N, CA, C and O atoms as CSV, one atom per row, in Angstrom:
chain,resi,resn,atom,element,x,y,z
A,1,UNK,N,N,0.838,-1.185,0.000
A,1,UNK,CA,C,0.000,0.000,0.000
A,1,UNK,C,C,0.881,1.246,0.000
A,1,UNK,O,O,1.792,1.371,0.819
A,2,UNK,N,N,0.614,2.135,-0.891
A,2,UNK,CA,C,1.357,3.378,-1.000
A,2,UNK,C,C,0.672,4.457,-0.167
A,2,UNK,O,O,-0.548,4.608,-0.210
A,3,UNK,N,N,1.476,5.205,0.594
A,3,UNK,CA,C,0.944,6.293,1.408
A,3,UNK,C,C,1.212,7.630,0.732
A,3,UNK,O,O,2.275,7.840,0.148
A,4,UNK,N,N,0.254,8.517,0.814
A,4,UNK,CA,C,0.439,9.876,0.303
A,4,UNK,C,C,0.986,10.761,1.418
A,4,UNK,O,O,1.037,10.355,2.579
A,5,UNK,N,N,1.386,11.952,1.058
A,5,UNK,CA,C,1.846,12.918,2.065
A,5,UNK,C,C,0.745,13.179,3.085
A,5,UNK,O,O,1.019,13.271,4.281
A,6,UNK,N,N,-0.488,13.299,2.627
A,6,UNK,CA,C,-1.587,13.569,3.547
A,6,UNK,C,C,-1.861,12.377,4.464
A,6,UNK,O,O,-2.302,12.563,5.598
A,7,UNK,N,N,-1.606,11.159,3.990
A,7,UNK,CA,C,-1.713,9.975,4.849
A,7,UNK,C,C,-0.683,10.053,5.976
A,7,UNK,O,O,-0.988,9.754,7.131
A,8,UNK,N,N,0.535,10.458,5.626
A,8,UNK,CA,C,1.596,10.585,6.630
A,8,UNK,C,C,1.260,11.670,7.643
A,8,UNK,O,O,1.506,11.506,8.837
A,9,UNK,N,N,0.698,12.775,7.169
A,9,UNK,CA,C,0.288,13.853,8.075
A,9,UNK,C,C,-0.802,13.355,9.014
A,9,UNK,O,O,-0.741,13.607,10.218
A,10,UNK,N,N,-1.793,12.654,8.483
A,10,UNK,CA,C,-2.884,12.125,9.312
A,10,UNK,C,C,-2.343,11.169,10.376
A,10,UNK,O,O,-2.785,11.195,11.524
A,11,UNK,N,N,-1.396,10.337,9.992
A,11,UNK,CA,C,-0.780,9.420,10.963
A,11,UNK,C,C,-0.020,10.190,12.034
A,11,UNK,O,O,-0.106,9.862,13.217
A,12,UNK,N,N,0.729,11.219,11.621
A,12,UNK,CA,C,1.493,12.021,12.577
A,12,UNK,C,C,0.558,12.690,13.583
A,12,UNK,O,O,0.853,12.740,14.777
A,13,UNK,N,N,-0.563,13.201,13.096
A,13,UNK,CA,C,-1.507,13.898,13.985
A,13,UNK,C,C,-2.107,12.971,15.036
A,13,UNK,O,O,-2.602,13.434,16.064
A,14,UNK,N,N,-2.064,11.670,14.782
A,14,UNK,CA,C,-2.529,10.698,15.777
A,14,UNK,C,C,-1.530,10.572,16.935
A,14,UNK,O,O,-1.885,10.111,18.019
A,15,UNK,N,N,-0.278,10.985,16.695
A,15,UNK,CA,C,0.795,10.770,17.665
A,15,UNK,C,C,1.301,12.036,18.342
A,15,UNK,O,O,2.233,11.979,19.145
A,16,UNK,N,N,0.701,13.171,18.028
A,16,UNK,CA,C,1.200,14.437,18.558
A,16,UNK,C,C,0.079,15.203,19.258
A,16,UNK,O,O,-1.088,14.813,19.215
A,17,UNK,N,N,0.464,16.297,19.901
A,17,UNK,CA,C,-0.503,17.224,20.482
A,17,UNK,C,C,-0.592,18.431,19.553
A,17,UNK,O,O,0.422,18.997,19.146
A,18,UNK,N,N,-1.818,18.812,19.228
A,18,UNK,CA,C,-2.044,20.032,18.459
A,18,UNK,C,C,-2.708,21.054,19.369
A,18,UNK,O,O,-3.549,20.713,20.201
A,19,UNK,N,N,-2.317,22.308,19.199
A,19,UNK,CA,C,-2.961,23.394,19.921
A,19,UNK,C,C,-3.546,24.360,18.909
A,19,UNK,O,O,-3.110,24.401,17.759
A,20,UNK,N,N,-4.534,25.138,19.332
A,20,UNK,CA,C,-5.116,26.103,18.403
A,20,UNK,C,C,-4.362,27.426,18.478
A,20,UNK,O,O,-3.470,27.600,19.308
A,21,UNK,N,N,-4.726,28.336,17.615
A,21,UNK,CA,C,-4.050,29.631,17.514
A,21,UNK,C,C,-4.110,30.396,18.838
A,21,UNK,O,O,-3.123,31.015,19.235
A,22,UNK,N,N,-5.231,30.362,19.508
A,22,UNK,CA,C,-5.351,31.093,20.775
A,22,UNK,C,C,-4.412,30.547,21.838
A,22,UNK,O,O,-3.788,31.317,22.568
A,23,UNK,N,N,-4.303,29.224,21.932
A,23,UNK,CA,C,-3.362,28.618,22.875
A,23,UNK,C,C,-1.935,29.026,22.531
A,23,UNK,O,O,-1.141,29.336,23.420
A,24,UNK,N,N,-1.614,29.024,21.247
A,24,UNK,CA,C,-0.270,29.421,20.821
A,24,UNK,C,C,-0.006,30.875,21.190
A,24,UNK,O,O,1.055,31.202,21.721
A,25,UNK,N,N,-0.972,31.748,20.910
A,25,UNK,CA,C,-0.793,33.169,21.216
A,25,UNK,C,C,-0.565,33.381,22.709
A,25,UNK,O,O,0.278,34.188,23.102
A,26,UNK,N,N,-1.304,32.668,23.531
A,26,UNK,CA,C,-1.174,32.812,24.981
A,26,UNK,C,C,0.144,32.250,25.509
A,26,UNK,O,O,0.537,32.558,26.635
A,27,UNK,N,N,0.826,31.438,24.721
A,27,UNK,CA,C,2.090,30.830,25.146
A,27,UNK,C,C,3.319,31.523,24.577
A,27,UNK,O,O,4.442,31.087,24.831
A,28,UNK,N,N,3.129,32.592,23.812
A,28,UNK,CA,C,4.263,33.205,23.108
A,28,UNK,C,C,5.405,33.622,24.021
A,28,UNK,O,O,6.562,33.430,23.647
A,29,UNK,N,N,5.154,34.164,25.158
A,29,UNK,CA,C,6.245,34.625,26.015
A,29,UNK,C,C,6.959,33.532,26.769
A,29,UNK,O,O,8.060,33.746,27.276
A,30,UNK,N,N,6.352,32.358,26.852
A,30,UNK,CA,C,6.913,31.288,27.676
A,30,UNK,C,C,7.349,30.063,26.883
A,30,UNK,O,O,7.841,29.098,27.467
A,31,UNK,N,N,7.181,30.084,25.577
A,31,UNK,CA,C,7.515,28.935,24.725
A,31,UNK,C,C,8.502,29.328,23.643
A,31,UNK,O,O,8.578,30.490,23.244
A,32,UNK,N,N,9.253,28.352,23.176
A,32,UNK,CA,C,10.041,28.538,21.962
A,32,UNK,C,C,9.094,28.358,20.782
A,32,UNK,O,O,8.217,27.493,20.810
A,33,UNK,N,N,9.268,29.162,19.760
A,33,UNK,CA,C,8.403,29.078,18.582
A,33,UNK,C,C,9.280,28.694,17.395
A,33,UNK,O,O,10.264,29.367,17.087
A,34,UNK,N,N,8.908,27.603,16.739
A,34,UNK,CA,C,9.695,27.053,15.642
A,34,UNK,C,C,8.889,27.067,14.355
A,34,UNK,O,O,7.856,26.404,14.251
A,35,UNK,N,N,9.362,27.819,13.382
A,35,UNK,CA,C,8.758,27.905,12.053
A,35,UNK,C,C,9.502,26.924,11.156
A,35,UNK,O,O,10.698,27.083,10.916
A,36,UNK,N,N,8.796,25.908,10.659
A,36,UNK,CA,C,9.452,24.894,9.828
A,36,UNK,C,C,9.196,25.107,8.333
A,36,UNK,O,O,9.405,24.205,7.523
A,37,UNK,N,N,8.738,26.319,7.980
A,37,UNK,CA,C,8.566,26.640,6.565
A,37,UNK,C,C,9.935,26.923,5.948
A,37,UNK,O,O,10.947,26.967,6.647
A,38,UNK,N,N,9.948,27.109,4.657
A,38,UNK,CA,C,11.183,27.426,3.951
A,38,UNK,C,C,11.617,28.855,4.292
A,38,UNK,O,O,10.774,29.686,4.631
A,39,UNK,N,N,12.923,29.153,4.208
A,39,UNK,CA,C,13.407,30.486,4.559
A,39,UNK,C,C,12.700,31.627,3.824
A,39,UNK,O,O,12.485,32.686,4.413
A,40,UNK,N,N,12.338,31.442,2.569
A,40,UNK,CA,C,11.652,32.499,1.828
A,40,UNK,C,C,10.261,32.757,2.417
A,40,UNK,O,O,9.800,33.899,2.444
A,41,UNK,N,N,9.594,31.701,2.889
A,41,UNK,CA,C,8.289,31.868,3.538
A,41,UNK,C,C,8.450,32.623,4.856
A,41,UNK,O,O,7.684,33.537,5.161
A,42,UNK,N,N,9.445,32.230,5.620
A,42,UNK,CA,C,9.739,32.874,6.899
A,42,UNK,C,C,10.041,34.365,6.694
A,42,UNK,O,O,9.538,35.208,7.436
A,43,UNK,N,N,10.852,34.684,5.700
A,43,UNK,CA,C,11.240,36.076,5.438
A,43,UNK,C,C,10.038,36.940,5.061
A,43,UNK,O,O,10.041,38.146,5.306
A,44,UNK,N,N,9.021,36.336,4.474
A,44,UNK,CA,C,7.828,37.087,4.071
A,44,UNK,C,C,6.918,37.422,5.254
A,44,UNK,O,O,6.006,38.236,5.114
A,45,UNK,N,N,7.150,36.814,6.404
A,45,UNK,CA,C,6.363,37.075,7.600
A,45,UNK,C,C,6.307,35.845,8.479
A,45,UNK,O,O,6.188,34.721,7.992
A,46,UNK,N,N,6.394,36.072,9.795
A,46,UNK,CA,C,6.396,34.953,10.735
A,46,UNK,C,C,5.851,35.409,12.086
A,46,UNK,O,O,5.652,36.602,12.312
A,47,UNK,N,N,5.614,34.461,12.972
A,47,UNK,CA,C,5.145,34.762,14.311
A,47,UNK,C,C,6.240,35.492,15.088
A,47,UNK,O,O,7.427,35.253,14.866
A,48,UNK,N,N,5.843,36.378,15.994
A,48,UNK,CA,C,6.833,37.083,16.815
A,48,UNK,C,C,7.710,36.095,17.586
A,48,UNK,O,O,7.213,35.163,18.218
A,49,UNK,N,N,9.003,36.316,17.519
A,49,UNK,CA,C,9.958,35.490,18.258
A,49,UNK,C,C,10.246,34.132,17.657
A,49,UNK,O,O,10.952,33.332,18.271
A,50,UNK,N,N,9.724,33.847,16.477
A,50,UNK,CA,C,9.908,32.524,15.871
A,50,UNK,C,C,11.322,32.353,15.317
A,50,UNK,O,O,11.922,33.287,14.786
A,51,UNK,N,N,11.829,31.134,15.459
A,51,UNK,CA,C,13.087,30.723,14.857
A,51,UNK,C,C,12.746,29.867,13.648
A,51,UNK,O,O,11.744,29.151,13.649
A,52,UNK,N,N,13.572,29.939,12.623
A,52,UNK,CA,C,13.308,29.191,11.400
A,52,UNK,C,C,14.323,28.077,11.196
A,52,UNK,O,O,15.523,28.320,11.075
A,53,UNK,N,N,13.814,26.848,11.161
A,53,UNK,CA,C,14.581,25.688,10.717
A,53,UNK,C,C,13.621,24.933,9.808
A,53,UNK,O,O,12.633,24.376,10.285
A,54,UNK,N,N,13.895,24.905,8.510
A,54,UNK,CA,C,12.937,24.308,7.586
A,54,UNK,C,C,12.792,22.807,7.829
A,54,UNK,O,O,13.713,22.137,8.296
A,55,UNK,N,N,11.617,22.309,7.500
A,55,UNK,CA,C,11.270,20.901,7.735
A,55,UNK,C,C,12.299,19.954,7.125
A,55,UNK,O,O,12.614,18.920,7.714
A,56,UNK,N,N,12.814,20.292,5.977
A,56,UNK,CA,C,13.732,19.398,5.275
A,56,UNK,C,C,15.053,19.145,5.977
A,56,UNK,O,O,15.708,18.136,5.719
A,57,UNK,N,N,15.453,20.050,6.862
A,57,UNK,CA,C,16.737,19.892,7.555
A,57,UNK,C,C,16.588,19.850,9.077
A,57,UNK,O,O,17.583,19.866,9.802
A,58,UNK,N,N,15.372,19.797,9.546
A,58,UNK,CA,C,15.098,19.894,10.980
A,58,UNK,C,C,15.900,18.907,11.818
A,58,UNK,O,O,16.572,19.301,12.771
A,59,UNK,N,N,15.831,17.632,11.471
A,59,UNK,CA,C,16.506,16.618,12.281
A,59,UNK,C,C,18.018,16.820,12.315
A,59,UNK,O,O,18.674,16.432,13.281
A,60,UNK,N,N,18.567,17.420,11.274
A,60,UNK,CA,C,20.008,17.640,11.195
A,60,UNK,C,C,20.450,18.916,11.914
A,60,UNK,O,O,21.582,18.984,12.392
A,61,UNK,N,N,19.590,19.921,11.999
A,61,UNK,CA,C,19.980,21.235,12.504
A,61,UNK,C,C,19.522,21.546,13.929
A,61,UNK,O,O,20.149,22.361,14.605
A,62,UNK,N,N,18.449,20.920,14.397
A,62,UNK,CA,C,17.863,21.316,15.679
A,62,UNK,C,C,18.845,21.168,16.844
A,62,UNK,O,O,18.889,22.026,17.726
A,63,UNK,N,N,19.617,20.111,16.855
A,63,UNK,CA,C,20.533,19.863,17.966
A,63,UNK,C,C,21.684,20.840,18.055
A,63,UNK,O,O,22.255,21.022,19.130
A,64,UNK,N,N,22.039,21.472,16.949
A,64,UNK,CA,C,23.142,22.425,16.968
A,64,UNK,C,C,22.667,23.878,16.941
A,64,UNK,O,O,23.482,24.799,16.997
A,65,UNK,N,N,21.363,24.083,16.858
A,65,UNK,CA,C,20.832,25.446,16.868
A,65,UNK,C,C,20.948,25.985,18.294
A,65,UNK,O,O,20.472,25.339,19.228
A,66,UNK,N,N,21.565,27.145,18.482
A,66,UNK,CA,C,21.823,27.641,19.841
A,66,UNK,C,C,20.567,27.817,20.701
A,66,UNK,O,O,20.651,27.708,21.925
A,67,UNK,N,N,19.432,28.078,20.105
A,67,UNK,CA,C,18.223,28.287,20.890
A,67,UNK,C,C,17.502,26.990,21.251
A,67,UNK,O,O,16.562,27.001,22.045
A,68,UNK,N,N,17.943,25.871,20.669
A,68,UNK,CA,C,17.290,24.590,20.945
A,68,UNK,C,C,18.234,23.561,21.557
A,68,UNK,O,O,17.787,22.485,21.953
A,69,UNK,N,N,19.533,23.866,21.645
A,69,UNK,CA,C,20.490,22.950,22.250
A,69,UNK,C,C,20.105,22.698,23.697
A,69,UNK,O,O,19.831,23.632,24.451
A,70,UNK,N,N,20.086,21.442,24.074
A,70,UNK,CA,C,19.796,21.049,25.457
A,70,UNK,C,C,18.469,21.599,25.963
A,70,UNK,O,O,18.332,21.919,27.144
A,71,UNK,N,N,17.496,21.708,25.067
A,71,UNK,CA,C,16.165,22.224,25.444
A,71,UNK,C,C,15.084,21.169,25.225
A,71,UNK,O,O,13.955,21.503,24.864
A,72,UNK,N,N,15.421,19.897,25.441
A,72,UNK,CA,C,14.469,18.830,25.188
A,72,UNK,C,C,13.198,18.957,26.037
A,72,UNK,O,O,12.147,18.451,25.646
A,73,UNK,N,N,13.281,19.625,27.189
A,73,UNK,CA,C,12.107,19.765,28.042
A,73,UNK,C,C,11.366,21.085,27.847
A,73,UNK,O,O,10.337,21.315,28.483
A,74,UNK,N,N,11.871,21.946,26.982
A,74,UNK,CA,C,11.213,23.236,26.738
A,74,UNK,C,C,9.911,23.026,25.976
A,74,UNK,O,O,9.775,22.081,25.198
A,75,UNK,N,N,8.960,23.920,26.213
A,75,UNK,CA,C,7.711,23.901,25.453
A,75,UNK,C,C,8.004,24.544,24.098
A,75,UNK,O,O,8.443,25.693,24.037
A,76,UNK,N,N,7.765,23.817,23.027
A,76,UNK,CA,C,8.055,24.287,21.668
A,76,UNK,C,C,6.766,24.265,20.853
A,76,UNK,O,O,6.113,23.229,20.732
A,77,UNK,N,N,6.412,25.417,20.300
A,77,UNK,CA,C,5.276,25.512,19.392
A,77,UNK,C,C,5.824,25.449,17.974
A,77,UNK,O,O,6.619,26.299,17.572
A,78,UNK,N,N,5.403,24.450,17.224
A,78,UNK,CA,C,5.874,24.243,15.858
A,78,UNK,C,C,4.753,24.637,14.898
A,78,UNK,O,O,3.597,24.261,15.089
A,79,UNK,N,N,5.108,25.395,13.869
A,79,UNK,CA,C,4.098,25.739,12.872
A,79,UNK,C,C,4.707,25.783,11.484
A,79,UNK,O,O,5.917,25.926,11.311
A,80,UNK,N,N,3.816,25.653,10.488
A,80,UNK,CA,C,4.186,25.771,9.083
A,80,UNK,C,C,3.117,26.634,8.416
A,80,UNK,O,O,2.532,27.494,9.073
A,81,UNK,N,N,2.855,26.427,7.152
A,81,UNK,CA,C,1.850,27.240,6.473
A,81,UNK,C,C,0.422,26.832,6.846
A,81,UNK,O,O,-0.421,27.687,7.117
A,82,UNK,N,N,0.156,25.519,6.859
A,82,UNK,CA,C,-1.223,25.089,7.111
A,82,UNK,C,C,-1.362,23.977,8.143
A,82,UNK,O,O,-2.486,23.621,8.497
A,83,UNK,N,N,-0.279,23.425,8.630
A,83,UNK,CA,C,-0.331,22.420,9.690
A,83,UNK,C,C,0.202,21.048,9.323
A,83,UNK,O,O,0.371,20.211,10.209
A,84,UNK,N,N,0.473,20.782,8.050
A,84,UNK,CA,C,0.984,19.473,7.640
A,84,UNK,C,C,2.439,19.260,7.994
A,84,UNK,O,O,2.789,18.288,8.663
A,85,UNK,N,N,3.281,20.165,7.547
A,85,UNK,CA,C,4.719,20.030,7.841
A,85,UNK,C,C,4.977,20.109,9.336
A,85,UNK,O,O,5.856,19.420,9.853
A,86,UNK,N,N,4.214,20.946,10.033
A,86,UNK,CA,C,4.436,21.071,11.479
A,86,UNK,C,C,4.034,19.790,12.204
A,86,UNK,O,O,4.655,19.433,13.206
A,87,UNK,N,N,3.014,19.097,11.722
A,87,UNK,CA,C,2.644,17.813,12.332
A,87,UNK,C,C,3.774,16.808,12.167
A,87,UNK,O,O,4.149,16.124,13.119
A,88,UNK,N,N,4.316,16.721,10.954
A,88,UNK,CA,C,5.431,15.806,10.703
A,88,UNK,C,C,6.657,16.205,11.524
A,88,UNK,O,O,7.345,15.346,12.076
A,89,UNK,N,N,6.926,17.497,11.601
A,89,UNK,CA,C,8.081,17.986,12.357
A,89,UNK,C,C,7.914,17.722,13.847
A,89,UNK,O,O,8.869,17.334,14.518
A,90,UNK,N,N,6.721,17.926,14.362
A,90,UNK,CA,C,6.466,17.688,15.786
A,90,UNK,C,C,6.639,16.214,16.118
A,90,UNK,O,O,7.208,15.868,17.154
A,91,UNK,N,N,6.151,15.350,15.245
A,91,UNK,CA,C,6.338,13.916,15.465
A,91,UNK,C,C,7.829,13.569,15.495
A,91,UNK,O,O,8.269,12.794,16.345
A,92,UNK,N,N,8.604,14.140,14.574
A,92,UNK,CA,C,10.052,13.884,14.550
A,92,UNK,C,C,10.717,14.414,15.820
A,92,UNK,O,O,11.563,13.738,16.405
A,93,UNK,N,N,10.341,15.610,16.245
A,93,UNK,CA,C,10.921,16.178,17.464
A,93,UNK,C,C,10.610,15.305,18.676
A,93,UNK,O,O,11.484,15.072,19.511
A,94,UNK,N,N,9.379,14.824,18.779
A,94,UNK,CA,C,9.019,13.939,19.889
A,94,UNK,C,C,9.896,12.694,19.885
A,94,UNK,O,O,10.359,12.255,20.937
A,95,UNK,N,N,10.126,12.121,18.700
A,95,UNK,CA,C,10.972,10.935,18.587
A,95,UNK,C,C,12.416,11.242,18.982
A,95,UNK,O,O,13.138,10.362,19.449
A,96,UNK,N,N,12.831,12.497,18.793
A,96,UNK,CA,C,14.198,12.909,19.120
A,96,UNK,C,C,14.335,13.333,20.581
A,96,UNK,O,O,15.415,13.748,21.004
A,97,UNK,N,N,13.258,13.233,21.353
A,97,UNK,CA,C,13.337,13.528,22.782
A,97,UNK,C,C,12.857,14.902,23.188
A,97,UNK,O,O,12.955,15.257,24.363
A,98,UNK,N,N,12.339,15.692,22.256
A,98,UNK,CA,C,11.759,16.993,22.600
A,98,UNK,C,C,10.338,16.717,23.080
A,98,UNK,O,O,9.394,16.669,22.292
A,99,UNK,N,N,10.214,16.538,24.384
A,99,UNK,CA,C,9.006,15.987,24.978
A,99,UNK,C,C,7.809,16.919,25.006
A,99,UNK,O,O,6.678,16.463,25.171
A,100,UNK,N,N,8.035,18.217,24.847
A,100,UNK,CA,C,6.950,19.184,24.961
A,100,UNK,C,C,6.737,19.967,23.671
A,100,UNK,O,O,6.328,21.128,23.709
A,101,UNK,N,N,7.008,19.346,22.544
A,101,UNK,CA,C,6.758,19.987,21.253
A,101,UNK,C,C,5.298,19.765,20.870
A,101,UNK,O,O,4.776,18.656,20.978
A,102,UNK,N,N,4.655,20.828,20.424
A,102,UNK,CA,C,3.262,20.765,19.972
A,102,UNK,C,C,3.155,21.448,18.618
A,102,UNK,O,O,3.962,22.313,18.281
A,103,UNK,N,N,2.159,21.053,17.854
A,103,UNK,CA,C,1.941,21.632,16.535
A,103,UNK,C,C,0.771,22.610,16.601
A,103,UNK,O,O,-0.252,22.321,17.221
A,104,UNK,N,N,0.928,23.770,15.957
A,104,UNK,CA,C,-0.160,24.737,15.904
A,104,UNK,C,C,-1.081,24.376,14.747
A,104,UNK,O,O,-0.691,24.465,13.583
A,105,UNK,N,N,-2.295,23.971,15.070
A,105,UNK,CA,C,-3.276,23.572,14.055
A,105,UNK,C,C,-3.587,24.743,13.128
A,105,UNK,O,O,-3.793,25.870,13.577
A,106,UNK,N,N,-3.617,24.463,11.847
A,106,UNK,CA,C,-3.943,25.496,10.864
A,106,UNK,C,C,-2.782,26.347,10.430
A,106,UNK,O,O,-2.880,27.059,9.431
A,107,UNK,N,N,-1.674,26.293,11.161
A,107,UNK,CA,C,-0.448,26.972,10.791
A,107,UNK,C,C,-0.532,28.486,10.662
A,107,UNK,O,O,-1.412,29.139,11.224
A,108,UNK,N,N,0.418,29.018,9.901
A,108,UNK,CA,C,0.540,30.462,9.690
A,108,UNK,C,C,-0.727,31.035,9.073
A,108,UNK,O,O,-1.115,32.166,9.365
A,109,UNK,N,N,-1.360,30.251,8.226
A,109,UNK,CA,C,-2.600,30.701,7.589
A,109,UNK,C,C,-3.668,30.983,8.644
A,109,UNK,O,O,-4.313,32.030,8.602
A,110,UNK,N,N,-3.860,30.068,9.583
A,110,UNK,CA,C,-4.847,30.267,10.644
A,110,UNK,C,C,-4.448,31.438,11.535
A,110,UNK,O,O,-5.308,32.193,11.988
A,111,UNK,N,N,-3.156,31.593,11.788
A,111,UNK,CA,C,-2.652,32.688,12.612
A,111,UNK,C,C,-3.030,34.036,11.987
A,111,UNK,O,O,-3.583,34.906,12.659
A,112,UNK,N,N,-2.726,34.197,10.700
A,112,UNK,CA,C,-3.009,35.477,10.042
A,112,UNK,C,C,-4.498,35.697,9.864
A,112,UNK,O,O,-4.968,36.828,9.993
A,113,UNK,N,N,-5.249,34.653,9.572
A,113,UNK,CA,C,-6.697,34.791,9.417
A,113,UNK,C,C,-7.377,35.197,10.721
A,113,UNK,O,O,-8.474,35.756,10.708
A,114,UNK,N,N,-6.722,34.914,11.843
A,114,UNK,CA,C,-7.258,35.291,13.151
A,114,UNK,C,C,-6.889,36.737,13.509
A,114,UNK,O,O,-7.274,37.238,14.565
A,115,UNK,N,N,-6.145,37.397,12.624
A,115,UNK,CA,C,-5.775,38.796,12.849
A,115,UNK,C,C,-4.630,39.011,13.807
A,115,UNK,O,O,-4.467,40.108,14.342
A,116,UNK,N,N,-3.833,37.982,14.035
A,116,UNK,CA,C,-2.703,38.089,14.958
A,116,UNK,C,C,-1.506,38.781,14.320
A,116,UNK,O,O,-1.378,38.856,13.098
A,117,UNK,N,N,-0.640,39.280,15.185
A,117,UNK,CA,C,0.556,40.014,14.749
A,117,UNK,C,C,1.507,39.120,13.963
A,117,UNK,O,O,1.725,37.958,14.305
A,118,UNK,N,N,2.062,39.689,12.908
A,118,UNK,CA,C,3.074,39.022,12.089
A,118,UNK,C,C,4.263,39.990,11.991
A,118,UNK,O,O,4.094,41.200,11.840
A,119,UNK,N,N,5.458,39.421,12.082
A,119,UNK,CA,C,6.660,40.253,11.907
A,119,UNK,C,C,7.428,39.813,10.689
A,119,UNK,O,O,8.469,40.390,10.374
């Protein structure tokens, strides 16, 4: 049986915690925020205080990123454009020992549609 990208996302969402935009907004000062979109997407606008490590290199870069080194117990809000890449990224982070990583449901699109601040 062949799995599609959306099948993989659906499976990942079964294994992770998702939070909504309001929960993410209320956690901004106390959580690390990880944008897993591509650098060009990040440069066009991102959540306040977000760090960018694209999904394609996440597993290779997270451990050496100065803001995530030795932060396996930190609360991390992961987001992408619509919630697919962040679900996959959150599942990978959980497997790597980042015990408090959560995915923001709806991603950057839901954030902006809710009228929240973008930098």
